[in-house]
C-alpha positions in Angstrom: 63.8 148.8 104.8 64.1 150.1 108.3 62.7 153.5 109.3 66.1 155.2 109.8 67.5 154.6 106.2 64.0 155.5 104.9 64.1 158.9 106.6 67.7 159.5 105.5 66.6 158.8 101.9 63.7 161.3 102.2 66.0 163.9 103.7 68.4 163.5 100.8 65.6 163.7 98.3 64.1 166.7 100.0 67.4 168.6 99.8 67.5 168.1 96.1 63.8 169.0 95.5 63.2 171.9 93.1 60.4 173.3 91.1 56.9 174.4 92.2 56.0 173.9 95.8 52.5 172.5 96.2 49.9 174.4 98.2 49.9 173.6 102.0 53.7 173.0 102.1 54.5 175.9 104.4 53.1 175.4 107.8 54.2 176.9 111.1 56.3 174.3 113.1 54.2 174.8 116.2 51.0 173.8 114.3 52.8 170.7 112.9 54.2 169.6 116.3 50.8 170.1 118.0 48.7 168.4 115.4 50.9 165.4 114.3 51.1 162.5 116.7 52.9 159.3 115.6 50.6 156.3 116.0 47.5 158.4 116.0 47.4 161.0 113.2 46.2 159.6 109.8 47.1 160.6 106.2 43.5 161.8 105.7 43.8 164.1 108.8 47.1 165.5 107.4 45.4 166.3 104.1 42.4 167.9 105.7 44.5 170.0 108.1 47.5 171.0 106.1 46.8 170.1 102.4 49.0 168.4 99.9 52.8 168.7 100.0 55.9 167.1 98.5 55.8 163.3 99.0 57.8 160.2 98.2 56.0 156.9 98.0 58.1 153.8 98.5 57.5 150.3 97.1 56.9 149.1 100.7 53.8 151.3 100.9 55.4 153.8 103.2 55.2 157.5 102.3 57.3 160.4 103.4 55.8 163.9 103.4 57.8 167.1 103.6 56.4 170.3 105.0 58.4 173.5 105.4 58.1 175.8 108.4 59.0 179.5 108.0 61.8 180.4 110.4 62.1 184.1 109.5 64.5 186.1 107.2 63.7 183.8 104.2 64.8 180.7 106.1 62.8 177.4 106.6 63.0 174.3 108.7 61.8 170.9 107.2 59.3 168.7 108.9 59.3 165.1 107.6 56.4 162.8 108.3 56.6 159.1 107.7 53.3 157.4 107.0 52.9 153.6 107.1 51.0 151.5 104.5 47.9 151.6 106.8 47.8 155.4 106.4 48.9 156.3 110.0 51.9 158.5 110.9 54.8 156.4 112.2 57.5 159.0 112.8 58.3 162.6 112.4 61.5 164.5 112.2 62.2 168.2 112.2 65.3 169.3 110.4 67.6 172.3 111.1 66.8 175.8 109.8 68.2 176.3 106.3 69.9 179.4 104.9 67.9 181.5 102.5 68.2 180.6 98.9 69.5 183.4 96.6 
């Protein structure tokens, strides 16, 4: 599976996610952008720095992690991190700011 459909799948799953949000899920966007470098940052570093979050593990060994960044007025932006089977960040994507949920 190529990276683009994989990220699309994760984005769709994230949009449908409900229930309890694990600790560490909400992180300021500036911190994420400054600390996460594709090709360098490892899964272990993400856990140590930001804690556990919502994740999808694929049969291919890739993982997609979703963090939320507060954007004010009850709104959030999503920050998706794709981790390869070797445990290294491959790609990141920041989504648009969402409307507050009622």
